[in-house]
N, CA, C and O atoms as CSV, one atom per row, in Angstrom:
chain,resi,resn,atom,element,x,y,z
A,1,UNK,N,N,161.767,212.655,22.508
A,1,UNK,CA,C,160.915,211.772,21.910
A,1,UNK,C,C,161.178,211.632,20.243
A,1,UNK,O,O,161.592,212.613,19.625
A,2,UNK,N,N,161.012,210.840,19.819
A,2,UNK,CA,C,161.726,210.621,18.481
A,2,UNK,C,C,160.424,210.734,17.737
A,2,UNK,O,O,159.566,209.973,18.183
A,3,UNK,N,N,159.921,211.729,16.383
A,3,UNK,CA,C,158.825,211.713,16.010
A,3,UNK,C,C,158.586,210.229,15.057
A,3,UNK,O,O,159.648,209.666,14.795
A,4,UNK,N,N,157.483,209.632,14.587
A,4,UNK,CA,C,157.201,208.200,13.919
A,4,UNK,C,C,156.645,208.753,13.140
A,4,UNK,O,O,155.705,209.500,13.415
A,5,UNK,N,N,157.249,208.450,11.460
A,5,UNK,CA,C,155.610,208.944,10.876
A,5,UNK,C,C,155.346,207.528,10.038
A,5,UNK,O,O,156.149,206.785,9.474
A,6,UNK,N,N,153.613,207.436,10.212
A,6,UNK,CA,C,152.702,206.461,10.023
A,6,UNK,C,C,152.511,206.216,8.484
A,6,UNK,O,O,152.670,207.335,7.997
A,7,UNK,N,N,152.298,205.487,7.645
A,7,UNK,CA,C,151.568,205.995,6.569
A,7,UNK,C,C,150.551,204.204,6.154
A,7,UNK,O,O,150.810,203.015,6.343
A,8,UNK,N,N,149.643,204.802,5.672
A,8,UNK,CA,C,148.413,204.272,5.656
A,8,UNK,C,C,147.540,204.085,3.905
A,8,UNK,O,O,147.165,204.893,3.056
A,9,UNK,N,N,147.523,202.846,4.005
A,9,UNK,CA,C,146.947,202.506,2.818
A,9,UNK,C,C,145.664,203.264,2.951
A,9,UNK,O,O,145.972,204.128,2.130
A,10,UNK,N,N,144.618,203.575,3.290
A,10,UNK,CA,C,143.916,203.714,3.086
A,10,UNK,C,C,142.520,204.047,4.589
A,10,UNK,O,O,142.289,203.442,5.636
A,11,UNK,N,N,142.009,205.066,4.054
A,11,UNK,CA,C,141.008,205.508,5.786
A,11,UNK,C,C,140.775,204.897,6.725
A,11,UNK,O,O,140.715,205.166,7.925
A,12,UNK,N,N,140.598,203.787,5.982
A,12,UNK,CA,C,139.345,202.376,6.600
A,12,UNK,C,C,141.113,201.521,7.384
A,12,UNK,O,O,140.721,200.949,8.401
A,13,UNK,N,N,142.133,201.372,7.299
A,13,UNK,CA,C,142.993,201.368,8.072
A,13,UNK,C,C,143.639,201.716,8.741
A,13,UNK,O,O,144.172,201.062,9.638
A,14,UNK,N,N,143.865,203.521,8.356
A,14,UNK,CA,C,143.818,204.189,9.456
A,14,UNK,C,C,143.420,204.192,10.769
A,14,UNK,O,O,144.083,204.256,11.804
A,15,UNK,N,N,141.844,204.086,10.509
A,15,UNK,CA,C,141.290,204.002,11.107
A,15,UNK,C,C,141.271,203.047,12.547
A,15,UNK,O,O,141.306,203.188,13.770
A,16,UNK,N,N,141.181,201.884,11.405
A,16,UNK,CA,C,141.776,200.529,12.353
A,16,UNK,C,C,142.949,200.626,13.556
A,16,UNK,O,O,142.883,200.402,14.764
A,17,UNK,N,N,144.109,201.081,12.641
A,17,UNK,CA,C,145.218,200.754,13.271
A,17,UNK,C,C,145.171,201.550,14.500
A,17,UNK,O,O,145.582,201.161,15.593
A,18,UNK,N,N,144.374,203.267,14.125
A,18,UNK,CA,C,144.538,203.826,15.438
A,18,UNK,C,C,143.363,203.118,16.632
A,18,UNK,O,O,143.598,203.428,17.800
A,19,UNK,N,N,142.406,202.400,16.440
A,19,UNK,CA,C,141.538,202.139,16.942
A,19,UNK,C,C,142.108,201.004,18.167
A,19,UNK,O,O,141.794,200.901,19.352
A,20,UNK,N,N,142.994,200.287,17.392
A,20,UNK,CA,C,144.081,199.379,18.068
A,20,UNK,C,C,144.752,199.611,19.596
A,20,UNK,O,O,144.619,199.033,20.674
A,21,UNK,N,N,145.745,201.051,19.002
A,21,UNK,CA,C,146.178,201.571,19.954
A,21,UNK,C,C,145.244,202.485,21.324
A,21,UNK,O,O,145.496,202.704,22.509
A,22,UNK,N,N,144.038,202.849,20.359
A,22,UNK,CA,C,143.275,203.346,21.787
A,22,UNK,C,C,143.095,202.552,22.599
A,22,UNK,O,O,143.008,202.860,23.788
A,23,UNK,N,N,142.967,200.994,22.043
A,23,UNK,CA,C,142.232,200.041,22.994
A,23,UNK,C,C,143.246,199.558,23.867
A,23,UNK,O,O,142.876,198.949,24.871
A,24,UNK,N,N,144.890,199.782,23.588
A,24,UNK,CA,C,145.357,199.017,24.532
A,24,UNK,C,C,145.488,199.978,25.735
A,24,UNK,O,O,145.537,199.691,26.931
A,25,UNK,N,N,145.530,201.058,25.199
A,25,UNK,CA,C,145.665,202.498,25.992
A,25,UNK,C,C,144.200,201.813,27.302
A,25,UNK,O,O,144.351,201.215,28.367
A,26,UNK,N,N,143.440,202.071,26.882
A,26,UNK,CA,C,142.036,201.666,27.265
A,26,UNK,C,C,142.189,200.900,28.579
A,26,UNK,O,O,142.226,201.198,29.773
A,27,UNK,N,N,142.271,199.629,27.743
A,27,UNK,CA,C,143.117,198.173,29.036
A,27,UNK,C,C,144.085,198.492,29.616
A,27,UNK,O,O,144.111,197.979,30.735
A,28,UNK,N,N,145.218,199.326,29.324
A,28,UNK,CA,C,146.133,199.689,30.399
A,28,UNK,C,C,145.639,200.396,31.669
A,28,UNK,O,O,145.946,200.116,32.828
A,29,UNK,N,N,144.837,201.341,31.246
A,29,UNK,CA,C,144.711,202.145,32.277
A,29,UNK,C,C,143.082,202.225,32.760
A,29,UNK,O,O,142.722,203.075,33.575
A,30,UNK,N,N,142.283,201.392,32.255
A,30,UNK,CA,C,140.541,200.943,32.197
A,30,UNK,C,C,139.816,202.542,32.804
A,30,UNK,O,O,139.445,203.041,33.866
A,31,UNK,N,N,139.938,202.958,31.090
A,31,UNK,CA,C,139.420,204.500,31.058
A,31,UNK,C,C,139.015,204.403,29.442
A,31,UNK,O,O,139.780,203.835,28.661
A,32,UNK,N,N,138.009,204.878,29.083
A,32,UNK,CA,C,137.870,204.704,27.431
A,32,UNK,C,C,138.291,206.042,27.455
A,32,UNK,O,O,138.117,206.840,28.375
A,33,UNK,N,N,139.165,206.342,25.796
A,33,UNK,CA,C,139.481,207.180,24.924
A,33,UNK,C,C,139.002,208.593,25.414
A,33,UNK,O,O,139.605,209.566,25.867
A,34,UNK,N,N,137.526,208.294,25.115
A,34,UNK,CA,C,136.842,209.529,25.334
A,34,UNK,C,C,137.169,210.563,26.801
A,34,UNK,O,O,137.663,211.674,26.996
A,35,UNK,N,N,136.638,209.583,27.554
A,35,UNK,CA,C,137.280,210.267,29.238
A,35,UNK,C,C,137.693,210.258,29.517
A,35,UNK,O,O,137.588,210.418,30.734
A,36,UNK,N,N,139.281,209.998,28.754
A,36,UNK,CA,C,140.994,210.516,28.880
A,36,UNK,C,C,141.083,211.289,28.523
A,36,UNK,O,O,141.718,212.154,29.127
A,37,UNK,N,N,140.499,211.551,27.251
A,37,UNK,CA,C,140.150,213.271,26.035
A,37,UNK,C,C,139.986,213.830,27.060
A,37,UNK,O,O,141.030,214.013,27.686
A,38,UNK,N,N,138.942,214.253,27.590
A,38,UNK,CA,C,138.239,215.012,28.179
A,38,UNK,C,C,138.574,215.856,29.776
A,38,UNK,O,O,138.380,217.020,30.130
A,39,UNK,N,N,139.147,214.671,30.477
A,39,UNK,CA,C,140.082,214.871,31.476
A,39,UNK,C,C,141.335,215.450,31.193
A,39,UNK,O,O,141.792,216.328,31.926
A,40,UNK,N,N,142.158,214.883,29.820
A,40,UNK,CA,C,143.365,215.350,29.422
A,40,UNK,C,C,142.933,216.813,28.998
A,40,UNK,O,O,143.620,217.699,29.505
A,41,UNK,N,N,141.743,217.286,28.018
A,41,UNK,CA,C,141.692,218.537,27.974
A,41,UNK,C,C,141.893,219.527,29.028
A,41,UNK,O,O,142.507,220.593,28.986
A,42,UNK,N,N,141.069,218.804,30.260
A,42,UNK,CA,C,140.743,219.754,31.515
A,42,UNK,C,C,142.408,219.763,32.227
A,42,UNK,O,O,142.471,220.249,33.357
A,43,UNK,N,N,143.435,219.361,31.742
A,43,UNK,CA,C,144.330,219.249,32.778
A,43,UNK,C,C,144.566,218.166,33.539
A,43,UNK,O,O,145.693,217.771,33.839
A,44,UNK,N,N,143.386,217.590,33.917
A,44,UNK,CA,C,143.440,216.517,34.930
A,44,UNK,C,C,144.075,215.319,34.526
A,44,UNK,O,O,143.721,214.352,35.201
A,45,UNK,N,N,144.853,215.090,33.689
A,45,UNK,CA,C,145.736,214.019,33.865
A,45,UNK,C,C,147.058,214.682,33.299
A,45,UNK,O,O,147.080,215.739,32.668
A,46,UNK,N,N,148.145,213.911,33.614
A,46,UNK,CA,C,149.719,214.763,33.384
A,46,UNK,C,C,149.715,214.633,31.919
A,46,UNK,O,O,148.826,214.538,31.073
A,47,UNK,N,N,151.443,214.670,31.886
A,47,UNK,CA,C,152.034,214.875,30.783
A,47,UNK,C,C,152.966,213.704,30.011
A,47,UNK,O,O,153.807,213.672,29.113
A,48,UNK,N,N,152.422,212.943,30.746
A,48,UNK,CA,C,153.324,211.389,30.345
A,48,UNK,C,C,153.632,211.504,29.058
A,48,UNK,O,O,153.073,212.389,28.410
A,49,UNK,N,N,154.526,210.685,28.468
A,49,UNK,CA,C,154.608,210.075,26.906
A,49,UNK,C,C,153.633,209.027,26.137
A,49,UNK,O,O,153.535,208.774,24.936
A,50,UNK,N,N,152.846,208.436,27.433
A,50,UNK,CA,C,151.788,207.386,27.170
A,50,UNK,C,C,150.702,208.804,26.960
A,50,UNK,O,O,150.014,208.918,25.946
A,51,UNK,N,N,150.693,209.471,27.693
A,51,UNK,CA,C,149.128,210.405,27.551
A,51,UNK,C,C,149.519,211.338,26.802
A,51,UNK,O,O,148.544,211.900,26.305
A,52,UNK,N,N,150.277,211.681,26.550
A,52,UNK,CA,C,150.675,213.111,25.271
A,52,UNK,C,C,150.242,211.931,23.417
A,52,UNK,O,O,149.738,212.300,22.356
A,53,UNK,N,N,150.665,210.797,23.787
A,53,UNK,CA,C,150.246,209.829,22.363
A,53,UNK,C,C,149.160,209.414,22.289
A,53,UNK,O,O,148.489,209.236,21.273
A,54,UNK,N,N,148.791,209.151,23.784
A,54,UNK,CA,C,147.143,208.777,23.423
A,54,UNK,C,C,146.454,209.841,22.836
A,54,UNK,O,O,145.829,209.959,21.783
A,55,UNK,N,N,146.686,210.499,23.656
A,55,UNK,CA,C,145.710,212.421,22.944
A,55,UNK,C,C,146.081,212.406,21.502
A,55,UNK,O,O,145.114,212.274,20.752
A,56,UNK,N,N,147.296,212.513,20.908
A,56,UNK,CA,C,147.171,212.220,19.639
A,56,UNK,C,C,146.960,211.413,19.020
A,56,UNK,O,O,146.795,211.666,17.827
A,57,UNK,N,N,146.855,210.060,19.465
A,57,UNK,CA,C,145.897,209.238,18.666
A,57,UNK,C,C,144.310,209.158,18.387
A,57,UNK,O,O,143.550,208.676,17.547
A,58,UNK,N,N,144.242,210.015,19.745
A,58,UNK,CA,C,142.518,210.017,20.115
A,58,UNK,C,C,142.154,211.118,18.713
A,58,UNK,O,O,141.592,210.729,17.689
A,59,UNK,N,N,142.636,212.587,18.972
A,59,UNK,CA,C,142.812,213.265,18.369
A,59,UNK,C,C,142.987,213.076,16.621
A,59,UNK,O,O,142.529,213.885,15.813
A,60,UNK,N,N,143.861,211.643,16.201
A,60,UNK,CA,C,143.843,211.555,15.033
A,60,UNK,C,C,142.697,210.698,14.630
A,60,UNK,O,O,142.159,210.794,13.527
A,61,UNK,N,N,142.302,209.776,15.645
A,61,UNK,CA,C,141.264,208.419,15.298
A,61,UNK,C,C,140.202,209.633,15.021
A,61,UNK,O,O,139.955,209.658,13.815
A,62,UNK,N,N,139.510,210.624,15.719
A,62,UNK,CA,C,138.114,211.192,15.499
A,62,UNK,C,C,138.807,211.789,14.257
A,62,UNK,O,O,138.443,210.980,13.404
A,63,UNK,N,N,139.493,212.593,13.682
A,63,UNK,CA,C,139.730,213.526,12.184
A,63,UNK,C,C,139.523,211.714,11.274
A,63,UNK,O,O,138.862,211.764,10.237
A,64,UNK,N,N,140.066,210.304,11.686
A,64,UNK,CA,C,140.161,209.906,10.696
A,64,UNK,C,C,138.727,209.721,10.259
A,64,UNK,O,O,138.176,210.074,9.216
A,65,UNK,N,N,138.125,208.896,11.615
A,65,UNK,CA,C,136.044,208.400,11.550
A,65,UNK,C,C,135.639,210.149,10.708
A,65,UNK,O,O,134.891,210.198,9.732
A,66,UNK,N,N,136.130,211.111,11.166
A,66,UNK,CA,C,135.190,212.308,10.455
A,66,UNK,C,C,135.324,211.955,8.418
A,66,UNK,O,O,134.579,211.730,7.465
A,67,UNK,N,N,136.901,212.131,8.748
A,67,UNK,CA,C,136.696,211.971,7.048
A,67,UNK,C,C,136.457,210.470,6.346
A,67,UNK,O,O,136.659,210.581,5.137
A,68,UNK,N,N,136.199,209.507,6.606
A,68,UNK,CA,C,135.484,208.011,6.689
A,68,UNK,C,C,133.838,208.338,6.619
A,68,UNK,O,O,132.981,207.899,5.851
A,69,UNK,N,N,133.754,209.211,7.643
A,69,UNK,CA,C,132.174,209.378,7.407
A,69,UNK,C,C,131.315,210.078,6.233
A,69,UNK,O,O,130.259,209.762,5.685
A,70,UNK,N,N,132.346,211.328,6.051
A,70,UNK,CA,C,132.176,212.381,5.044
A,70,UNK,C,C,131.979,211.618,4.044
A,70,UNK,O,O,130.792,211.543,3.726
A,71,UNK,N,N,132.999,210.762,3.154
A,71,UNK,CA,C,133.479,210.526,2.538
A,71,UNK,C,C,132.244,208.968,1.956
A,71,UNK,O,O,131.914,208.657,0.811
A,72,UNK,N,N,131.874,208.344,3.245
A,72,UNK,CA,C,130.264,207.239,3.183
A,72,UNK,C,C,129.037,208.605,2.560
A,72,UNK,O,O,128.088,208.524,1.781
A,73,UNK,N,N,129.423,209.381,3.070
A,73,UNK,CA,C,128.208,210.400,3.299
A,73,UNK,C,C,127.531,210.469,1.656
A,73,UNK,O,O,126.377,210.364,1.238
A,74,UNK,N,N,129.364,210.785,0.727
A,74,UNK,CA,C,128.675,211.025,-0.904
A,74,UNK,C,C,128.790,210.124,-1.190
A,74,UNK,O,O,129.458,210.183,-2.222
A,75,UNK,N,N,128.512,208.893,-0.905
A,75,UNK,CA,C,128.681,207.337,-1.414
A,75,UNK,C,C,127.217,207.039,-1.864
A,75,UNK,O,O,126.936,206.638,-2.993
A,76,UNK,N,N,126.230,207.295,-0.786
A,76,UNK,CA,C,124.427,206.823,-0.799
A,76,UNK,C,C,124.246,207.918,-1.646
A,76,UNK,O,O,123.124,208.189,-2.072
């Protein structure tokens, strides 16, 4: 698998981009990302390329979201 590097211009751009990819997986597999990730962590999903990338995207989404929430909490 070739590693790809994606550069975002803002935290919001990163969050939106990853959310779009998650939506594609959710529609394809008829499963929410949260439910998928819980099953994946428990070993109930295989290690296909789609699932590995979906898990990575979900982790990135959660990280971007936490960073953005943290940034916004300092604004108010």
